[in-house]
DSSP file (Angstrom, degrees, kcal/mol; ACC not computed):
  #  RESIDUE AA STRUCTURE BP1 BP2  ACC     N-H-->O    O-->H-N    N-H-->O    O-->H-N    TCO  KAPPA ALPHA  PHI   PSI    X-CA   Y-CA   Z-CA
    1    1 A M              0   0    0      0, 0.0     2,-0.2     0, 0.0     0, 0.0   0.000 360.0 360.0 360.0 126.7   30.9   47.9  131.5
    2    2 A E        -     0   0    0      1,-0.1     2,-0.1     0, 0.0     0, 0.0  -0.548 360.0-111.5 -80.2 141.2   28.3   47.1  129.0
    3    3 A G        -     0   0    0     -2,-0.2     2,-0.3     1,-0.1    -1,-0.1  -0.397  28.0-130.3 -71.3 148.2   26.1   49.8  127.6
    4    4 A K        -     0   0    0     -2,-0.1     2,-0.3     1,-0.0    -1,-0.1  -0.704  21.7-109.0 -96.7 149.8   22.4   49.9  128.5
    5    5 A K        -     0   0    0     -2,-0.3     2,-0.6     1,-0.0    -1,-0.0  -0.582  29.2-129.1 -74.5 137.8   19.6   50.3  126.1
    6    6 A V        -     0   0    0     -2,-0.3    -1,-0.0     4,-0.0     0, 0.0  -0.798  26.0-140.1 -89.7 123.1   17.9   53.6  126.2
    7    7 A G     >  -     0   0    0     -2,-0.6     4,-2.2     1,-0.1     3,-0.2  -0.309  22.1-105.1 -81.0 165.4   14.2   53.1  126.5
    8    8 A P  H  > S+     0   0    0      0, 0.0     4,-2.4     0, 0.0     5,-0.2   0.809 117.4  56.9 -60.7 -32.2   11.5   55.2  124.7
    9    9 A I  H  > S+     0   0    0      2,-0.2     4,-2.3     1,-0.2     5,-0.1   0.932 109.4  44.9 -67.6 -44.1   10.5   57.1  127.9
   10   10 A F  H  > S+     0   0    0      2,-0.2     4,-2.4     1,-0.2    -1,-0.2   0.927 113.4  51.2 -62.6 -44.8   14.1   58.4  128.4
   11   11 A F  H  X S+     0   0    0     -4,-2.2     4,-2.1     1,-0.2    -2,-0.2   0.905 110.8  48.4 -58.8 -44.3   14.3   59.2  124.7
   12   12 A T  H  X S+     0   0    0     -4,-2.4     4,-2.3     2,-0.2    -1,-0.2   0.907 110.2  51.5 -63.6 -43.3   11.1   61.2  124.9
   13   13 A A  H  X S+     0   0    0     -4,-2.3     4,-2.2     1,-0.2    -2,-0.2   0.913 109.6  49.6 -62.1 -43.5   12.1   63.1  128.0
   14   14 A I  H  X S+     0   0    0     -4,-2.4     4,-2.4     1,-0.2    -1,-0.2   0.919 110.5  50.1 -62.6 -44.2   15.4   64.1  126.4
   15   15 A L  H  X S+     0   0    0     -4,-2.1     4,-2.7     1,-0.2    -1,-0.2   0.897 110.1  50.6 -62.7 -39.9   13.7   65.4  123.2
   16   16 A N  H  X S+     0   0    0     -4,-2.3     4,-2.5     2,-0.2    -1,-0.2   0.908 110.3  49.5 -64.0 -41.2   11.2   67.4  125.3
   17   17 A L  H  X S+     0   0    0     -4,-2.2     4,-2.6     2,-0.2    -2,-0.2   0.912 112.4  47.5 -63.3 -42.7   14.1   69.0  127.3
   18   18 A I  H  X S+     0   0    0     -4,-2.4     4,-2.7     2,-0.2     5,-0.4   0.937 112.9  48.5 -63.6 -46.8   15.9   69.9  124.0
   19   19 A A  H  X S+     0   0    0     -4,-2.7     4,-2.0     1,-0.2     6,-1.0   0.912 114.9  45.4 -60.5 -43.0   12.8   71.3  122.5
   20   20 A H  H  X S+     0   0    0     -4,-2.5     4,-1.0     4,-0.2    -1,-0.2   0.912 116.1  45.6 -67.4 -42.2   12.1   73.4  125.6
   21   21 A R  H  < S+     0   0    0     -4,-2.6    -2,-0.2    -5,-0.2    -1,-0.2   0.922 126.2  26.2 -68.5 -45.6   15.7   74.6  126.0
   22   22 A Y  H  < S+     0   0    0     -4,-2.7    -3,-0.2    -5,-0.2    -2,-0.2   0.720 131.9  32.1 -97.0 -22.6   16.3   75.6  122.4
   23   23 A F  H  < S-     0   0    0     -4,-2.0    -3,-0.2    -5,-0.4    -2,-0.1   0.481  97.6-122.9-115.9  -5.2   12.9   76.4  121.0
   24   24 A G  S  < S+     0   0    0     -4,-1.0     2,-0.3    -5,-0.4    -4,-0.2   0.636  79.3  78.6  77.3  14.8   11.1   77.8  124.0
   25   25 A F  S    S-     0   0    0     -6,-1.0     2,-0.5    -9,-0.1    -2,-0.3  -0.978  75.5-118.1-147.5 159.8    8.2   75.3  124.1
   26   26 A L        -     0   0    0     -2,-0.3     2,-0.5    -6,-0.1   -10,-0.1  -0.894  27.5-166.6 -98.1 128.6    7.4   71.8  125.0
   27   27 A R        -     0   0    0     -2,-0.5     2,-0.6   -11,-0.2    -8,-0.1  -0.946  21.5-124.7-113.4 135.9    6.4   69.6  122.2
   28   28 A Y        -     0   0    0     -2,-0.5    12,-0.8    12,-0.4     2,-0.4  -0.700  26.4-164.4 -85.9 122.7    4.8   66.3  122.9
   29   29 A F  E     -A   39   0A   0     -2,-0.6     2,-0.5    10,-0.1    10,-0.2  -0.858   3.9-161.1-106.8 139.9    6.6   63.4  121.3
   30   30 A V  E     -A   38   0A   0      8,-2.2     8,-2.1    -2,-0.4     2,-0.5  -0.985   1.4-162.7-120.9 128.9    5.1   59.9  121.0
   31   31 A V  E     -A   37   0A   0     -2,-0.5     6,-0.2     6,-0.2     2,-0.0  -0.952  11.4-153.7-112.4 122.7    7.2   56.9  120.3
   32   32 A N    >   -     0   0    0      4,-1.4     3,-2.2    -2,-0.5     4,-0.0  -0.226  39.2 -85.6 -86.6-176.7    5.4   53.9  119.1
   33   33 A F  T 3  S+     0   0    0      1,-0.3    -1,-0.1     2,-0.1    -2,-0.0   0.734 129.0  56.4 -64.6 -22.4    6.6   50.2  119.5
   34   34 A N  T 3  S-     0   0    0      2,-0.1    -1,-0.3     1,-0.0     3,-0.1   0.313 115.9-115.5 -88.3   8.8    8.8   50.4  116.4
   35   35 A H    <   +     0   0    0     -3,-2.2     2,-0.5     1,-0.2    -2,-0.1   0.772  62.1 155.6  61.1  29.0   10.6   53.5  118.0
   36   36 A K        -     0   0    0      1,-0.0    -4,-1.4    -4,-0.0     2,-0.4  -0.754  43.4-126.9 -85.3 129.6    9.3   55.7  115.2
   37   37 A L  E     -A   31   0A   0     -2,-0.5     2,-0.4    -6,-0.2    -6,-0.2  -0.651  29.0-175.7 -81.3 125.6    9.2   59.3  116.3
   38   38 A I  E     -A   30   0A   0     -8,-2.1    -8,-2.2    -2,-0.4     2,-0.3  -0.987   2.5-169.0-123.3 128.5    5.8   60.9  115.8
   39   39 A T  E     -A   29   0A   0     -2,-0.4     2,-0.4   -10,-0.2   -10,-0.1  -0.864   2.1-168.2-114.9 153.4    5.1   64.6  116.5
   40   40 A M        +     0   0    0    -12,-0.8   -12,-0.4    -2,-0.3     2,-0.4  -0.998   7.5 177.0-140.7 137.2    1.8   66.4  116.6
   41   41 A N        -     0   0    0     -2,-0.4     2,-0.5   -14,-0.1    -2,-0.0  -0.948  16.3-152.3-140.9 116.6    1.2   70.1  116.7
   42   42 A V        +     0   0    0     -2,-0.4     2,-0.3     0, 0.0    -2,-0.0  -0.789  22.8 179.1 -92.2 128.6   -2.4   71.5  116.7
   43   43 A Q        -     0   0    0     -2,-0.5     2,-0.2    57,-0.0    57,-0.1  -0.914  29.5-111.7-129.8 154.6   -2.6   75.0  115.2
   44   44 A A        -     0   0    0     55,-0.4    57,-2.5    -2,-0.3     2,-0.4  -0.606  22.0-163.2 -80.5 145.1   -5.4   77.5  114.5
   45   45 A Y  E     -b  101   0B   0     -2,-0.2    57,-0.3    55,-0.2     2,-0.2  -0.914  13.9-154.5-130.2 102.9   -6.2   78.2  110.8
   46   46 A L  E     -b  102   0B   0     55,-2.9    57,-1.8    -2,-0.4     2,-0.4  -0.552   1.9-147.7 -85.3 142.3   -8.2   81.5  110.5
   47   47 A S  E     -b  103   0B   0     -2,-0.2     2,-0.3    55,-0.2    57,-0.2  -0.889  16.2-177.7-111.5 138.7  -10.6   82.1  107.6
   48   48 A F  E     -b  104   0B   0     55,-2.2    57,-2.6    -2,-0.4     2,-0.3  -0.883  31.2-127.3-131.8 163.4  -11.3   85.5  106.2
   49   49 A S  S    S-     0   0    0     -2,-0.3    55,-0.1    55,-0.2    57,-0.0  -0.421  86.1 -48.6-108.4  54.8  -13.6   86.9  103.5
   50   50 A G  S    S+     0   0    0     -2,-0.3     3,-0.2    38,-0.1     4,-0.1   0.372 125.1  84.3 102.2  -5.1  -11.0   88.9  101.4
   51   51 A D     >  +     0   0    0      1,-0.1     4,-2.3    52,-0.1     5,-0.2   0.016  46.7 117.9-119.2  28.9   -9.3   90.8  104.1
   52   52 A C  H  > S+     0   0    0      1,-0.2     4,-3.0     2,-0.2     5,-0.2   0.911  75.7  52.2 -61.0 -44.7   -6.7   88.2  105.3
   53   53 A Q  H  > S+     0   0    0      1,-0.2     4,-2.3     2,-0.2    -1,-0.2   0.921 111.3  46.8 -59.8 -44.8   -3.7   90.3  104.3
   54   54 A Q  H  > S+     0   0    0      2,-0.2     4,-2.1     1,-0.2    -1,-0.2   0.910 113.2  49.5 -63.0 -42.2   -5.0   93.3  106.3
   55   55 A A  H  X S+     0   0    0     -4,-2.3     4,-2.7     1,-0.2    -2,-0.2   0.927 111.2  48.3 -63.6 -45.2   -5.8   91.1  109.3
   56   56 A L  H  X S+     0   0    0     -4,-3.0     4,-2.8     2,-0.2    -1,-0.2   0.873 109.3  53.0 -65.8 -36.0   -2.3   89.5  109.2
   57   57 A N  H  X S+     0   0    0     -4,-2.3     4,-1.8    -5,-0.2    -1,-0.2   0.928 111.1  48.0 -60.3 -43.8   -0.7   92.9  109.0
   58   58 A F  H  X S+     0   0    0     -4,-2.1     4,-2.3     1,-0.2    -2,-0.2   0.933 114.5  44.7 -61.1 -48.6   -2.7   93.9  112.1
   59   59 A Y  H  X S+     0   0    0     -4,-2.7     4,-2.9     2,-0.2     6,-0.2   0.866 108.3  57.6 -67.4 -36.6   -1.7   90.7  113.9
   60   60 A A  H  X>S+     0   0    0     -4,-2.8     5,-1.8     1,-0.2     4,-0.8   0.901 110.8  44.5 -59.5 -40.0    1.9   91.1  112.9
   61   61 A D  H  <5S+     0   0    0     -4,-1.8     3,-0.3     3,-0.2    -2,-0.2   0.913 114.0  49.1 -69.4 -43.3    2.0   94.5  114.5
   62   62 A C  H  <5S+     0   0    0     -4,-2.3    -2,-0.2     1,-0.2    -1,-0.2   0.900 123.9  29.9 -62.6 -41.9    0.1   93.3  117.6
   63   63 A F  H  <5S-     0   0    0     -4,-2.9    -1,-0.2    -5,-0.1    33,-0.2   0.361 102.3-121.6-102.8   4.1    2.4   90.3  118.2
   64   64 A D  T  <5 +     0   0    0     -4,-0.8    32,-0.4    -3,-0.3     2,-0.2   0.955  68.6 139.1  51.1  53.2    5.7   91.7  116.7
   65   65 A A      < -     0   0    0     -5,-1.8     2,-0.3    -6,-0.2    30,-0.2  -0.668  51.0-115.6-123.2 173.6    5.6   88.7  114.3
   66   66 A K  E     -C   94   0B   0     28,-2.9    28,-2.9    -2,-0.2     2,-0.6  -0.855  16.9-128.6-114.1 147.4    6.3   88.0  110.6
   67   67 A I  E     +C   93   0B   0     -2,-0.3     2,-0.3    26,-0.2    26,-0.2  -0.860  40.4 174.7 -92.5 124.4    4.0   86.9  107.8
   68   68 A I  E     +C   92   0B   0     24,-2.9    24,-2.4    -2,-0.6     0, 0.0  -0.816  46.1  26.7-128.1 166.4    5.5   83.9  106.1
   69   69 A N  E    S-     0   0B   0     -2,-0.3     2,-0.3    22,-0.2    -1,-0.2   0.841  72.2-176.8  52.9  43.0    4.7   81.4  103.4
   70   70 A K  E     +     0   0B   0     -3,-0.2     2,-0.4    21,-0.1    21,-0.2  -0.545   7.2 175.0 -75.1 132.3    2.3   83.7  101.5
   71   71 A Q  E     -C   90   0B   0     19,-2.7    18,-3.0    -2,-0.3    19,-1.8  -0.996  12.1-157.8-136.1 129.9    0.5   82.1   98.6
   72   72 A T  E     -C   88   0B   0     -2,-0.4     3,-0.5    16,-0.3    16,-0.2  -0.456  33.6-108.9 -97.1 176.0   -2.2   83.9   96.5
   73   73 A Y  S >  S+     0   0    0     14,-1.6     3,-1.1    12,-0.8     5,-0.2   0.453  92.4 103.7 -79.5  -0.6   -4.9   82.3   94.3
   74   74 A E  T 3  S+     0   0    0     11,-0.9    -1,-0.2    13,-0.3    12,-0.1   0.872  90.0  28.2 -52.4 -46.0   -2.9   83.7   91.3
   75   75 A D  T 3  S+     0   0    0     -3,-0.5    -1,-0.3    10,-0.1     2,-0.1   0.369  92.5 122.6 -99.7   4.5   -1.5   80.3   90.3
   76   76 A A    <   -     0   0    0     -3,-1.1     2,-0.9     9,-0.1     4,-0.1  -0.433  60.2-139.5 -69.9 138.9   -4.2   78.1   91.7
   77   77 A K        +     0   0    0     -2,-0.1     2,-0.3     2,-0.1    -1,-0.1  -0.405  66.8 107.1 -96.2  57.2   -5.9   75.9   89.2
   78   78 A I  S    S-     0   0    0     -2,-0.9     2,-1.0    -5,-0.2    -2,-0.0  -0.915  81.9 -97.2-130.2 158.7   -9.3   76.4   90.5
   79   79 A D        +     0   0    0     -2,-0.3    -2,-0.1     0, 0.0    -3,-0.0  -0.658  63.7 144.5 -79.3 106.0  -12.3   78.3   89.2
   80   80 A I        -     0   0    0     -2,-1.0     5,-0.1    -4,-0.1    -2,-0.1  -0.996  54.7 -94.1-144.4 142.3  -12.1   81.7   91.0
   81   81 A P    >>  -     0   0    0      0, 0.0     3,-1.8     0, 0.0     4,-0.6  -0.228  31.2-123.6 -58.6 145.1  -13.0   85.2   89.9
   82   82 A A  G >4 S+     0   0    0      1,-0.3     3,-1.0     2,-0.2     4,-0.3   0.843 111.1  61.1 -57.6 -35.2  -10.1   87.2   88.5
   83   83 A S  G 34 S+     0   0    0      1,-0.2    -1,-0.3     2,-0.1     3,-0.2   0.649 105.3  48.4 -68.2 -13.9  -10.7   89.9   91.1
   84   84 A Y  G X4 S+     0   0    0     -3,-1.8     3,-1.8     1,-0.1   -11,-0.3   0.519  83.5  92.1-102.0  -8.6  -10.1   87.4   93.9
   85   85 A R  T << S+     0   0    0     -3,-1.0   -11,-0.9    -4,-0.6   -12,-0.8   0.734  80.3  58.1 -64.4 -24.2   -6.8   86.0   92.6
   86   86 A Q  T 3  S+     0   0    0     -4,-0.3    -1,-0.3   -13,-0.2    -2,-0.1   0.585  87.9 101.1 -81.2  -8.5   -4.6   88.5   94.5
   87   87 A N  S <  S-     0   0    0     -3,-1.8   -14,-1.6     1,-0.1     2,-0.5  -0.293  86.4 -90.0 -74.4 162.7   -6.1   87.3   97.8
   88   88 A L  E     -C   72   0B   0    -16,-0.2    16,-3.3     1,-0.2   -16,-0.3  -0.599  32.9-179.7 -82.5 123.7   -4.3   84.9  100.1
   89   89 A Q  E    S-     0   0B   0    -18,-3.0     2,-0.3    -2,-0.5   -17,-0.2   0.694  80.7  -3.0 -86.6 -24.2   -4.9   81.2   99.6
   90   90 A H  E     +C   71   0B   0    -19,-1.8   -19,-2.7    13,-0.1    -1,-0.4  -0.930  68.1 155.3-164.9 142.5   -2.5   80.5  102.5
   91   91 A A  E     - D   0 102B   0     11,-1.4    11,-2.5    -2,-0.3     2,-0.4  -0.963  22.0-144.3-161.1 161.6   -0.2   82.5  104.9
   92   92 A E  E     -CD  68 101B   0    -24,-2.4   -24,-2.9    -2,-0.3     2,-0.5  -0.975   5.7-147.1-132.1 146.3    1.2   82.0  108.3
   93   93 A L  E     +CD  67 100B   0      7,-3.1     7,-1.9    -2,-0.4     2,-0.4  -0.967  28.3 175.4-110.0 124.0    2.0   84.4  111.1
   94   94 A K  E     +CD  66  99B   0    -28,-2.9   -28,-2.9    -2,-0.5     2,-0.3  -0.994  13.4 124.4-137.7 133.5    5.0   83.4  113.1
   95   95 A G  E >   - D   0  98B   0      3,-2.7     3,-1.5    -2,-0.4     2,-0.6  -0.904  68.4 -38.7-162.9-172.5    6.9   85.1  115.9
   96   96 A K  T 3  S-     0   0    0    -32,-0.4     3,-0.1     1,-0.3   -72,-0.1  -0.488 129.6  -7.8 -66.1 112.2    8.1   84.4  119.4
   97   97 A G  T 3  S+     0   0    0     -2,-0.6     2,-0.4     1,-0.1    -1,-0.3   0.490 121.2  88.8  81.7   3.9    5.3   82.4  121.1
   98   98 A V  E <   + D   0  95B   0     -3,-1.5    -3,-2.7   -35,-0.1     2,-0.2  -0.997  36.8 151.5-137.5 134.3    2.9   82.8  118.2
   99   99 A H  E     + D   0  94B   0     -2,-0.4   -55,-0.4    -5,-0.2     2,-0.3  -0.762  15.2 142.8-160.0 112.2    2.3   80.7  115.1
  100  100 A F  E     - D   0  93B   0     -7,-1.9    -7,-3.1    -2,-0.2     2,-0.3  -0.964  35.6-127.2-145.1 165.4   -1.0   80.4  113.2
  101  101 A M  E     +bD  45  92B   0    -57,-2.5   -55,-2.9    -2,-0.3     2,-0.3  -0.721  24.1 178.4-111.7 160.3   -2.2   80.1  109.7
  102  102 A A  E     +bD  46  91B   0    -11,-2.5   -11,-1.4   -57,-0.3     2,-0.3  -0.986   4.3 174.3-156.1 160.1   -4.8   82.1  107.8
  103  103 A Y  E     -b   47   0B   0    -57,-1.8   -55,-2.2    -2,-0.3     2,-0.7  -0.985  37.9-105.1-160.7 163.3   -6.4   82.4  104.3
  104  104 A D  E     -b   48   0B   0    -16,-3.3   -55,-0.2    -2,-0.3   -57,-0.1  -0.879  44.6-128.7 -91.6 115.2   -9.1   84.1  102.4
  105  105 A A        -     0   0    0    -57,-2.6     6,-0.1    -2,-0.7   -17,-0.0  -0.339  32.9 -94.5 -62.5 144.7  -11.9   81.6  101.9
  106  106 A A    >   -     0   0    0      1,-0.1     3,-2.7     2,-0.1    -1,-0.1  -0.245  38.0-108.2 -57.4 149.8  -13.0   81.2   98.2
  107  107 A P  T 3  S+     0   0    0      0, 0.0    -1,-0.1     0, 0.0    -2,-0.1   0.763 119.7  55.8 -55.6 -26.7  -16.0   83.3   97.4
  108  108 A D  T 3  S+     0   0    0      2,-0.1    -2,-0.1     1,-0.0   -28,-0.0   0.381  88.2  91.7 -88.4   6.5  -18.2   80.2   97.2
  109  109 A T  S <  S-     0   0    0     -3,-2.7     2,-0.2    -4,-0.0    -4,-0.1  -0.886  75.9-138.1-101.4 110.9  -17.3   79.2  100.7
  110  110 A P        -     0   0    0      0, 0.0     2,-0.4     0, 0.0    -2,-0.1  -0.487  17.7-165.4 -71.6 133.1  -19.7   80.6  103.3
  111  111 A L        -     0   0    0     -2,-0.2     2,-0.5    -6,-0.1   -62,-0.0  -0.969   2.2-167.7-117.0 134.2  -18.2   82.0  106.4
  112  112 A N        -     0   0    0     -2,-0.4     2,-0.4     0, 0.0     0, 0.0  -0.981  25.2-122.7-121.0 130.0  -20.3   82.8  109.5
  113  113 A N        +     0   0    0     -2,-0.5     2,-0.2     2,-0.1    51,-0.1  -0.577  48.1 163.7 -68.5 126.5  -19.0   84.8  112.4
  114  114 A G        -     0   0    0     -2,-0.4    51,-0.1    49,-0.2     3,-0.1  -0.762  44.3-135.1-135.8-179.3  -19.4   82.6  115.4
  115  115 A N  S    S+     0   0    0     -2,-0.2    -2,-0.1     1,-0.1     3,-0.1   0.047  70.5 106.7-130.5  27.1  -18.2   82.2  118.9
  116  116 A K  S    S+     0   0    0      1,-0.1     2,-0.4     0, 0.0    -1,-0.1   0.638  83.7  37.4 -81.3 -13.3  -17.4   78.5  119.2
  117  117 A I        -     0   0    0     -3,-0.1    48,-0.4     2,-0.0     2,-0.3  -0.998  62.5-172.4-141.0 143.3  -13.6   79.2  119.2
  118  118 A H        -     0   0    0     -2,-0.4     2,-0.7    46,-0.1    48,-0.2  -0.962  29.3-121.4-128.8 147.7  -11.3   81.8  120.7
  119  119 A M  E     -e  166   0C   0     46,-3.0    48,-2.5    -2,-0.3     2,-0.5  -0.831  35.4-155.3 -84.7 120.3   -7.6   82.5  120.2
  120  120 A A  E     -e  167   0C   0     -2,-0.7     2,-0.5    46,-0.2    48,-0.2  -0.862  10.6-169.1-105.7 131.4   -6.2   82.2  123.8
  121  121 A V  E     -e  168   0C   0     46,-3.1    48,-2.8    -2,-0.5     2,-0.5  -0.977   5.7-167.0-122.5 121.3   -3.0   84.0  124.7
  122  122 A D  E     +e  169   0C   0     -2,-0.5     2,-0.4    46,-0.2    48,-0.2  -0.940  17.5 173.8-103.9 126.3   -1.2   83.4  128.0
  123  123 A I        -     0   0    0     46,-2.5    48,-0.3    -2,-0.5     6,-0.0  -0.986  29.3-149.6-136.8 143.3    1.4   86.0  128.7
  124  124 A D  S    S+     0   0    0     -2,-0.4     2,-0.5    46,-0.2    46,-0.1   0.321  75.0  80.1-100.5   9.5    3.6   86.5  131.7
  125  125 A D     >  -     0   0    0      1,-0.1     4,-2.7     2,-0.0     5,-0.2  -0.965  63.3-154.9-119.9 117.5    4.1   90.3  131.6
  126  126 A R  H  > S+     0   0    0     -2,-0.5     4,-2.4     1,-0.2     5,-0.2   0.894  94.4  46.3 -57.8 -46.5    1.2   92.4  132.9
  127  127 A D  H  > S+     0   0    0      2,-0.2     4,-2.5     1,-0.2    -1,-0.2   0.903 114.4  47.2 -66.7 -41.1    2.0   95.5  130.8
  128  128 A K  H  > S+     0   0    0      2,-0.2     4,-2.6     1,-0.2    -2,-0.2   0.893 112.0  51.2 -66.2 -38.7    2.5   93.5  127.6
  129  129 A A  H  X S+     0   0    0     -4,-2.7     4,-2.5     2,-0.2    -2,-0.2   0.929 111.7  46.6 -63.2 -45.3   -0.7   91.7  128.2
  130  130 A K  H  X S+     0   0    0     -4,-2.4     4,-2.4     2,-0.2    -2,-0.2   0.916 113.5  48.9 -63.8 -43.3   -2.6   94.9  128.8
  131  131 A G  H  X S+     0   0    0     -4,-2.5     4,-2.4     2,-0.2    -2,-0.2   0.904 111.3  49.4 -62.9 -42.1   -1.1   96.5  125.6
  132  132 A L  H  X S+     0   0    0     -4,-2.6     4,-2.8     2,-0.2     5,-0.2   0.922 110.8  50.0 -63.3 -44.2   -1.9   93.4  123.5
  133  133 A F  H  X S+     0   0    0     -4,-2.5     4,-2.3     1,-0.2    -2,-0.2   0.919 111.3  49.1 -59.9 -44.2   -5.5   93.4  124.8
  134  134 A E  H  X S+     0   0    0     -4,-2.4     4,-1.0     2,-0.2    -1,-0.2   0.901 113.2  46.6 -63.5 -41.5   -5.8   97.1  123.9
  135  135 A R  H  < S+     0   0    0     -4,-2.4     3,-0.3     1,-0.2    -2,-0.2   0.929 114.5  46.5 -67.2 -44.6   -4.3   96.6  120.4
  136  136 A L  H  < S+     0   0    0     -4,-2.8    25,-0.4     1,-0.2    -2,-0.2   0.874 115.5  45.3 -66.5 -36.5   -6.5   93.6  119.6
  137  137 A S  H >< S+     0   0    0     -4,-2.3     3,-2.4    -5,-0.2     2,-0.2   0.629  84.0 115.1 -83.8 -12.0   -9.7   95.2  120.9
  138  138 A S  T 3< S+     0   0    0     -4,-1.0    23,-0.5    -3,-0.3     3,-0.1  -0.407  92.9   4.3 -61.2 121.9   -9.0   98.5  119.1
  139  139 A G  T 3  S+     0   0    0      1,-0.3    -1,-0.3    -2,-0.2    -2,-0.1   0.429 127.3  75.8  81.4  -1.7  -11.8   98.9  116.5
  140  140 A G  S <  S-     0   0    0     -3,-2.4     2,-0.4    22,-0.0    -1,-0.3  -0.021  90.4 -75.9-113.9-141.4  -13.5   95.8  117.7
  141  141 A Q  E     -F  159   0C   0     18,-3.1    18,-2.9    -3,-0.1     2,-0.6  -0.994  25.1-139.5-133.2 132.3  -15.6   94.9  120.8
  142  142 A V  E     +F  158   0C   0     -2,-0.4    16,-0.3    16,-0.2     3,-0.2  -0.808  20.6 176.5 -87.6 122.3  -14.6   94.3  124.4
  143  143 A N  E    S+     0   0C   0     14,-2.5     2,-0.4    -2,-0.6    15,-0.2   0.820  76.6  13.8 -94.0 -38.9  -16.6   91.4  125.8
  144  144 A H  E    S-F  157   0C   0     13,-2.4    13,-1.8     3,-0.0    -1,-0.4  -0.976  89.1-119.4-136.5 122.3  -14.9   91.3  129.2
  145  145 A H  E     -     0   0C   0     -2,-0.4     2,-0.9    11,-0.2    10,-0.2  -0.252  35.8 -98.9 -60.9 147.8  -12.8   94.2  130.3
  146  146 A F  E    S+     0   0C   0     10,-0.1     2,-0.3     8,-0.1    10,-0.3  -0.575  74.2 130.0 -70.9 106.2   -9.1   93.4  131.1
  147  147 A A  E     -F  155   0C   0      8,-2.3     8,-2.7    -2,-0.9     2,-0.1  -0.948  63.4 -70.4-154.6 167.4   -9.2   93.1  134.9
  148  148 A E  E     -F  154   0C   0     -2,-0.3     6,-0.3     6,-0.3     2,-0.3  -0.435  50.3-160.4 -67.1 136.2   -8.2   90.9  137.8
  149  149 A K  E >>  -F  153   0C   0      4,-3.4     3,-1.5    -2,-0.1     4,-0.7  -0.756  30.4-107.3-119.0 165.0  -10.2   87.7  138.0
  150  150 A D  T 34 S+     0   0    0      1,-0.3     4,-0.1    -2,-0.3    -2,-0.1   0.573 110.3  69.4 -71.8  -9.1  -10.8   85.3  140.9
  151  151 A W  T 34 S-     0   0    0      2,-0.2    -1,-0.3     1,-0.0     3,-0.1   0.291 122.0 -96.2 -91.9  12.1   -8.6   82.6  139.4
  152  152 A G  T <4 S+     0   0    0     -3,-1.5    20,-2.7     1,-0.3     2,-0.3   0.846  89.9  97.1  84.0  35.4   -5.5   84.7  140.1
  153  153 A A  E  < S-FG 149 171C   0     -4,-0.7    -4,-3.4    18,-0.3     2,-0.5  -0.953  73.3-116.0-146.0 163.7   -5.0   86.3  136.8
  154  154 A I  E     +FG 148 170C   0     16,-2.9    16,-2.5    -2,-0.3     2,-0.3  -0.930  48.2 175.3 -99.5 130.4   -5.7   89.5  134.8
  155  155 A Y  E     +FG 147 169C   0     -8,-2.7    -8,-2.3    -2,-0.5     2,-0.3  -0.978  18.2 174.2-142.6 145.9   -8.0   88.5  132.0
  156  156 A G  E     - G   0 168C   0     12,-2.0    12,-2.8    -2,-0.3     2,-0.4  -0.988  13.1-155.2-149.6 151.7   -9.9   90.1  129.1
  157  157 A R  E     +FG 144 167C   0    -13,-1.8   -14,-2.5    -2,-0.3   -13,-2.4  -0.994  23.2 159.4-129.9 135.0  -11.9   88.9  126.2
  158  158 A C  E     -FG 142 166C   0      8,-2.3     8,-3.3    -2,-0.4     2,-0.5  -0.944  36.8-130.3-146.8 166.3  -12.6   90.8  123.0
  159  159 A T  E     -FG 141 165C   0    -18,-2.9   -18,-3.1    -2,-0.3     6,-0.2  -0.994  34.0-137.1-118.5 123.0  -13.5   90.4  119.4
  160  160 A D    >   -     0   0    0      4,-2.8     3,-2.2    -2,-0.5   -23,-0.1  -0.140  31.5 -92.1 -77.1 176.4  -11.2   92.2  117.0
  161  161 A K  T 3  S+     0   0    0    -23,-0.5    -1,-0.1   -25,-0.4   -24,-0.1   0.576 126.1  56.3 -66.9  -8.5  -12.2   94.3  114.0
  162  162 A F  T 3  S-     0   0    0      2,-0.2    -1,-0.3  -107,-0.1     3,-0.1   0.352 120.9-104.8-101.9   3.8  -11.9   91.3  111.8
  163  163 A G  S <  S+     0   0    0     -3,-2.2     2,-0.4     1,-0.3   -49,-0.2   0.581  74.2 139.5  87.3  10.3  -14.4   89.2  113.9
  164  164 A I        -     0   0    0    -51,-0.1    -4,-2.8   -46,-0.0     2,-0.4  -0.750  48.4-132.6 -91.3 134.8  -11.8   87.0  115.6
  165  165 A H  E     - G   0 159C   0     -2,-0.4   -46,-3.0   -48,-0.4     2,-0.4  -0.696  25.0-170.7 -90.2 135.9  -12.4   86.3  119.2
  166  166 A W  E     -eG 119 158C   0     -8,-3.3    -8,-2.3    -2,-0.4     2,-0.4  -0.964  16.3-165.7-129.2 142.3   -9.4   86.6  121.7
  167  167 A M  E     -eG 120 157C   0    -48,-2.5   -46,-3.1    -2,-0.4     2,-0.5  -0.996  11.3-165.8-123.9 123.0   -8.9   85.8  125.3
  168  168 A I  E     -eG 121 156C   0    -12,-2.8   -12,-2.0    -2,-0.4     2,-0.4  -0.943   9.2-178.7-111.8 127.2   -5.8   87.3  127.0
  169  169 A N  E     -eG 122 155C   0    -48,-2.8   -46,-2.5    -2,-0.5     2,-0.4  -0.987  11.4-179.6-130.8 133.5   -4.7   85.9  130.3
  170  170 A C  E     - G   0 154C   0    -16,-2.5   -16,-2.9    -2,-0.4   -46,-0.2  -0.937  25.1-135.1-134.8 110.6   -1.8   87.0  132.6
  171  171 A D  E       G   0 153C   0     -2,-0.4   -18,-0.3   -48,-0.3   -45,-0.1  -0.360 360.0 360.0 -63.3 141.8   -1.2   85.1  135.8
  172  172 A L              0   0    0    -20,-2.7    -1,-0.1    -2,-0.0   -19,-0.1   0.453 360.0 360.0 -80.8 360.0   -0.6   87.3  138.8
């Protein structure tokens, strides 16, 4: 019996199954005509004005996650005040189901608190969702109380004490 060629669709499906089984998420793989594997992952990159380390410590506690890949401005070859060199030029928060990046913007980079983007968290445990909402909103502002909504979920929206907007959703 002669072997059959495995097409790109089958190959993509197998990779998605492996990623879901072993890493707990589905990653979308795109195979071009040359059968070159291309992956894409869109992540949030949060900006802070000198309190990135404090914010990441707070989020690490909220999400039971680790701060990784920390880099300060200490060795950066850019013109930055000496008092700012200990601040984070890059860091990541990584844990089960959470991975985002953050940094302290350089002093000459204007940051404006806005509401065009929110960090959205979907969680399947009602008690954990409520606890996470309470921790994130502590010291911040509750915009929508954590309550049952007409789309069949418990949902709340808040702005944390660092000015980051959060939406917590738990399907019923």
